[in-house]
TORTI-185581 format. One record per residue: residue number from 1; residue in one letter; x, y, z of N, C-alpha, C in turn. Coordinates in steps of 0.2 Angstrom, whole numbers. Atoms other than C-alpha are relative to their C-alpha. Example, Ala and Ser with C-alpha at 12.3 -4.5 7.8 and 13.67 -1.06 7.14 Angstrom:
<nodes>
resi	resn	n.xx	n.yy	n.zz	ca.xx	ca.yy	ca.zz	c.xx	c.yy	c.zz
1	A	4	-6	0	62	-22	39	4	6	0
2	S	-4	-6	-1	68	-5	36	-4	5	3
</nodes>
This chain:
<nodes>
resi	resn	n.xx	n.yy	n.zz	ca.xx	ca.yy	ca.zz	c.xx	c.yy	c.zz
1	M	-3	-3	-5	219	-440	-89	1	7	2
2	V	-1	-9	-2	215	-422	-79	7	3	-2
3	K	-8	-7	1	234	-418	-81	3	-1	-4
4	N	-2	1	7	236	-423	-98	-4	9	-5
5	K	5	-6	0	221	-409	-99	2	5	1
6	I	-3	-6	-4	229	-398	-88	5	3	-5
7	E	-4	1	6	245	-399	-99	-2	2	-3
8	K	2	-2	8	237	-396	-115	-3	8	1
9	E	4	-5	1	225	-381	-110	8	5	2
10	L	-6	-6	1	243	-372	-103	4	1	-6
11	R	-5	0	4	254	-377	-116	-4	4	-8
12	A	4	-3	5	239	-369	-126	1	10	0
13	L	1	-9	-4	240	-351	-117	8	3	-1
14	A	-7	-2	0	261	-351	-119	1	6	-3
15	N	-4	-6	2	270	-335	-122	6	-1	1
16	P	-5	2	-2	287	-337	-128	1	8	3
17	V	-5	-4	-3	292	-321	-125	-2	3	7
18	K	1	-3	-5	284	-317	-110	2	-6	5
19	A	-3	5	-6	292	-333	-102	7	1	-1
20	L	-5	-1	-2	306	-325	-106	3	5	5
21	D	-1	-3	-9	304	-312	-92	0	-3	2
22	L	1	5	-6	298	-325	-82	5	0	3
23	A	-8	4	-1	315	-333	-83	4	5	4
24	R	-5	-7	-4	324	-316	-79	-3	2	6
25	F	1	-2	-7	313	-310	-66	3	-4	5
26	F	-2	4	-4	313	-326	-57	5	-5	0
27	K	-6	2	-1	331	-328	-57	4	-8	0
28	T	-1	6	1	332	-344	-67	6	-2	-4
29	G	-4	-1	3	350	-340	-73	4	-7	4
30	Q	-6	3	-8	364	-353	-63	5	4	5
31	N	-3	-2	-7	368	-353	-48	-5	5	2
32	Q	6	-3	-4	353	-343	-45	-6	-5	4
33	Y	4	2	-4	338	-347	-34	-4	-5	-3
34	G	5	4	4	327	-353	-48	4	-5	-8
35	A	-5	3	6	342	-360	-60	-5	-7	-4
36	G	7	6	1	331	-375	-68	-7	1	-2
37	D	10	1	-2	314	-368	-67	1	3	-8
38	V	0	-1	7	306	-367	-86	-6	3	-1
39	F	8	-5	1	293	-354	-91	-4	0	-5
40	L	4	0	6	280	-355	-103	-5	7	-1
41	G	3	-5	2	274	-337	-101	-5	2	2
42	I	5	-3	-1	258	-338	-93	-2	3	6
43	M	0	-4	-4	250	-326	-82	-5	-6	7
44	V	4	4	-4	243	-332	-64	-10	0	-2
45	P	10	0	0	224	-327	-68	-2	-6	-4
46	Q	-2	3	3	227	-338	-81	-1	-7	0
47	Q	-2	6	-5	233	-354	-70	-8	0	4
48	R	6	1	-7	218	-349	-58	-4	-3	-5
49	A	5	1	0	207	-352	-70	-2	-7	-6
50	V	-3	7	3	213	-369	-79	-2	-5	6
51	A	0	3	-6	215	-373	-61	-7	-3	1
52	K	3	0	-4	198	-371	-55	-7	-3	-5
53	N	4	6	3	190	-381	-71	4	-9	-2
54	N	-4	8	1	201	-398	-70	1	-1	11
55	M	-1	1	-7	197	-399	-50	2	-6	1
56	D	2	6	0	195	-415	-50	6	-5	-3
57	A	-5	5	0	213	-420	-55	2	-4	6
58	T	-1	4	-4	217	-434	-43	8	3	3
59	L	-5	-1	0	234	-432	-30	5	-1	-4
60	A	-5	5	6	244	-444	-41	2	5	-6
61	E	-1	-5	4	243	-431	-55	2	5	2
62	I	-7	-6	-5	246	-416	-45	6	-2	1
63	Q	-10	1	-5	263	-425	-37	3	0	-8
64	T	-3	-2	3	266	-427	-57	0	8	-4
65	L	-1	-8	1	264	-408	-62	4	3	4
66	L	-6	1	-7	274	-405	-44	4	-2	-4
67	N	-9	1	1	289	-414	-52	2	2	-7
68	S	-3	-8	5	288	-402	-68	4	2	-1
69	K	-4	-6	1	303	-392	-72	-5	6	-3
70	I	5	-4	2	288	-381	-80	-2	3	6
71	H	5	-3	-9	282	-368	-66	-3	1	-3
72	E	8	0	2	265	-366	-73	-2	-5	1
73	F	3	5	-1	262	-383	-71	0	-3	6
74	R	2	2	-7	268	-384	-54	-4	6	4
75	L	5	-6	-2	259	-367	-50	-8	-3	0
76	T	6	1	4	241	-373	-58	2	-6	5
77	A	2	6	-4	245	-390	-46	-1	3	6
78	L	1	-2	-6	247	-381	-32	-7	5	0
79	L	5	-4	3	231	-370	-38	-6	-5	0
80	V	3	5	0	220	-385	-39	3	-5	6
81	L	1	5	-7	227	-393	-23	-4	7	6
82	I	3	-4	-6	220	-375	-14	-7	0	0
83	L	7	2	2	205	-379	-21	-4	-4	4
84	Q	2	7	-4	203	-398	-17	0	4	9
85	Y	-2	-1	-7	209	-392	1	-6	6	3
86	A	5	-3	-1	197	-378	3	-9	-2	1
87	G	6	3	-2	183	-388	-1	-3	-6	3
88	A	1	8	-6	186	-405	10	-3	4	7
89	D	-1	-1	-8	180	-405	29	3	-2	1
90	C	-8	4	-3	190	-407	41	4	-2	-1
91	R	-4	3	-1	197	-421	43	3	-4	-7
92	P	-4	4	5	202	-429	26	5	9	-3
93	R	-3	-4	1	210	-409	26	9	-1	3
94	R	-6	1	-1	226	-417	35	4	-2	-9
95	N	-3	4	7	228	-428	20	4	7	-5
96	Y	-1	-5	3	230	-410	10	8	2	0
97	V	-6	-4	-7	243	-404	23	5	-6	-1
98	D	-4	4	1	253	-419	21	4	-1	-7
99	F	-1	2	9	253	-421	3	4	7	-2
100	Y	-5	-8	0	260	-402	4	6	0	2
101	L	-7	-3	-3	274	-403	15	6	-5	-4
102	K	-6	4	2	281	-419	8	3	3	-7
103	N	-3	-1	8	283	-408	-8	4	8	3
104	T	-1	-5	0	291	-394	-1	6	2	-3
105	N	-6	1	3	308	-397	-13	-4	0	-7
106	N	4	-2	6	294	-394	-26	-3	9	-2
107	I	5	-5	-1	287	-381	-20	6	9	1
108	N	-4	2	-2	303	-373	-23	2	9	-7
109	N	-1	-8	0	301	-352	-29	-4	4	3
110	W	2	-3	-6	294	-340	-18	-6	2	-5
111	D	7	0	2	277	-337	-29	-3	-4	1
112	L	4	7	-2	274	-355	-28	-1	-1	7
113	V	4	0	-6	274	-353	-8	-4	4	1
114	D	7	-5	-4	266	-336	-6	-5	-2	-3
115	L	10	2	-2	249	-343	-13	-2	-6	0
116	S	0	4	-1	251	-357	-9	-1	-1	12
117	A	-1	1	-6	257	-357	10	-5	4	5
118	P	3	-3	-3	245	-347	18	-6	-3	1
119	K	6	3	1	231	-356	10	-1	-8	4
120	I	0	5	-3	236	-371	16	1	-3	4
121	L	-2	0	-4	247	-373	28	-2	4	4
122	G	2	-6	-4	243	-356	36	-8	-3	4
123	D	9	2	-3	223	-362	37	2	-5	4
124	Y	1	9	-3	227	-380	43	2	3	6
125	L	-3	0	-7	236	-372	58	-4	4	4
126	L	2	-6	-2	226	-359	63	-2	-2	7
127	S	2	3	-5	218	-370	75	1	-7	4
128	R	-3	6	-5	232	-382	80	6	2	0
129	N	-8	0	-1	249	-382	85	4	0	-3
130	R	-3	-2	7	261	-373	78	9	0	0
131	K	-6	0	-4	276	-378	83	6	-5	-8
132	L	-3	0	4	279	-386	66	4	5	-5
133	L	-5	-6	2	283	-370	58	7	3	2
134	L	-8	0	-4	297	-369	72	6	-1	-4
135	K	-4	7	4	306	-384	62	-1	3	-5
136	L	-1	-2	7	304	-377	46	4	6	2
137	A	-4	-8	0	309	-360	51	7	-2	1
138	H	-10	0	-2	326	-368	57	3	-5	-6
139	S	0	4	5	326	-382	41	5	6	-5
140	G	-7	-3	4	344	-379	29	-4	1	-10
141	N	1	-5	5	330	-376	16	-5	4	-2
142	L	5	-6	0	325	-360	8	-8	0	-1
143	W	8	0	2	309	-363	2	-4	-2	8
144	E	5	1	-7	305	-370	18	0	4	7
145	R	-1	-8	-6	311	-357	29	-8	7	-3
146	R	6	-4	5	299	-347	15	-7	0	3
147	I	4	1	-3	287	-356	22	-3	3	7
148	A	2	0	-6	287	-356	37	-4	9	3
149	I	2	-6	-1	284	-337	39	-6	2	-4
150	I	5	-1	3	272	-335	24	-4	-4	1
151	S	6	4	-1	260	-346	30	-1	3	8
152	T	1	-2	-4	260	-335	45	-5	8	-1
153	L	4	-6	3	250	-322	35	-6	-1	2
154	A	8	4	-3	235	-335	39	-3	3	8
155	F	1	-2	-8	236	-331	58	1	7	-2
156	I	0	-7	1	240	-312	53	-9	3	-1
157	Q	4	-3	2	225	-310	45	-7	-2	7
158	E	4	2	-6	216	-317	60	0	5	6
159	N	-4	-1	-5	225	-306	70	3	-2	6
160	Q	-6	3	-4	238	-316	79	5	1	-3
161	F	-5	-2	4	254	-310	78	5	-4	3
162	G	-6	7	-3	263	-321	90	5	-4	-5
163	D	-3	7	4	269	-335	77	6	5	-4
164	T	-5	-3	6	275	-323	64	5	6	5
165	I	-7	-5	-4	286	-311	79	6	-5	-1
166	K	-6	6	-4	294	-328	85	3	-2	-5
167	I	-5	5	6	298	-336	68	4	7	-5
168	A	-6	-5	0	305	-318	64	5	1	2
169	T	-5	3	-6	315	-321	77	5	-2	-3
170	I	-3	5	2	322	-336	72	4	2	-8
171	L	-4	-1	7	327	-329	54	4	6	-1
172	L	-3	-9	2	333	-311	58	8	0	-3
173	N	-5	0	1	351	-319	54	1	-4	-7
174	D	-2	5	6	348	-329	38	1	4	-4
175	S	-7	-2	7	358	-326	24	-3	2	-4
176	H	3	2	7	345	-328	10	-3	8	0
177	D	3	-4	3	337	-311	0	-7	-2	2
178	L	5	3	-2	323	-322	0	-4	1	8
179	I	4	1	-8	319	-323	18	-2	9	1
180	H	-2	-8	-5	324	-302	24	-5	-1	-5
181	K	4	-4	6	311	-298	8	-10	-5	5
182	A	8	5	-2	296	-314	17	1	4	6
183	V	2	-2	-5	299	-308	34	-2	7	1
184	G	4	-7	-3	299	-289	33	-7	1	-4
185	W	6	-1	4	282	-290	19	-3	-5	7
186	M	4	3	-5	278	-300	36	-4	5	8
187	L	-1	-6	-7	282	-288	50	-4	9	-3
188	R	5	-6	4	274	-276	37	-11	1	2
189	E	7	5	-4	257	-286	38	0	1	3
190	V	2	1	-8	258	-287	58	-3	8	-2
191	G	1	-9	-1	258	-266	57	-3	2	-4
192	K	6	-3	4	245	-264	45	-7	0	5
193	R	6	3	-7	232	-273	61	3	2	6
194	N	-6	-2	-8	245	-269	78	5	2	-2
195	L	-6	-3	0	256	-257	73	6	2	5
196	E	-6	-1	-9	263	-256	93	3	-8	-1
197	T	-4	5	0	267	-275	89	7	0	-7
198	E	-8	1	6	281	-273	74	3	6	3
199	L	-7	-6	-2	287	-256	80	3	-3	9
200	E	-4	1	-4	289	-266	98	8	-3	-3
201	F	-4	3	5	299	-278	87	3	5	-3
202	L	-6	-5	2	309	-265	79	4	4	4
203	E	-6	-2	-3	313	-255	92	6	-6	6
204	E	-5	4	-6	322	-270	101	6	-3	-5
205	Y	-2	2	5	328	-277	83	1	1	-6
206	S	2	-5	6	328	-265	70	10	1	-3
207	A	-6	-2	5	347	-261	72	6	-10	-2
208	R	-3	7	1	350	-282	70	0	-3	-8
209	L	3	3	4	340	-282	54	3	1	-8
210	P	-3	-3	8	346	-285	35	-3	6	-2
211	R	1	-7	2	345	-270	27	-7	0	-3
212	T	8	1	4	331	-276	14	-5	-3	4
213	M	6	2	-4	321	-285	28	-4	6	3
214	L	3	-8	-3	321	-266	37	-4	2	-1
215	R	5	-6	5	315	-257	22	-7	-3	-2
216	Y	6	3	1	301	-270	19	-4	1	5
217	A	4	-2	-8	295	-268	37	-2	6	2
218	I	3	-8	1	295	-250	36	-1	4	-7
219	E	1	-2	5	290	-248	20	-6	8	0
220	K	3	-2	-1	276	-241	24	-4	8	5
221	F	-1	-6	-4	281	-229	36	1	6	-1
222	S	-1	-7	2	282	-210	37	7	0	-2
223	E	-7	-2	3	298	-203	31	5	4	5
224	S	-3	0	-7	305	-199	48	0	-3	3
225	K	-1	10	-4	301	-215	55	2	-3	-3
226	R	-6	1	4	308	-222	42	8	0	0
227	K	-8	-4	-2	325	-212	44	3	-2	9
228	K	0	2	-5	323	-217	63	5	-7	1
229	F	-4	6	-1	326	-234	60	7	-5	-4
230	L	-6	1	5	337	-233	45	5	2	4
231	N	-7	-3	-4	349	-223	56	2	-4	5
232	K	-2	7	-6	351	-237	69	4	-6	-4
233	K	-4	4	2	357	-246	57	11	1	0
</nodes>
């Protein structure tokens, strides 16, 4: 089975020292957002290589990997899914998107979301109705809310900013730091391509933004411009 081959290749790359560092970095302690996540200590480029060598995994095998507590099994499964989605013609791509959406509980750390959401859900919605993202933005599931905003990176890269702004507005009062960072990051990405759009949003909402969200959004601004918005808080 391809699944067994993937697991074997990943275990051969395990680095126990790095695994400890990653477990701390991804907040796997009790009551932290990554609680229960298990790391082998494998870097993303290594996982990409394993995924590329095992693109023929079935969705059932990918599902088994996504069900694992081992972080690298889940991430490599998503990397395989991204490759399969990219190689499909337009009609079957819906199958991969449906599969992705059924697994949001397994896409349960920020790197899993960030590496997959724009490449699968964001790409799929480029030429389709995007109401689904509004539903995800209102979800009680942290990772679905992050998927909603990070998926819009695919739109930003096509100079489409409206959905990012709409979802950022929905998430203004979100209580989680990981959403603050994600929204701030996407606003910054908007500003890289259309500063006027980002500034218009900040002029209206900066006084209400959580501090972390604002700092991420204005990270690339001049010192004087950063102070202007920070002083509105």
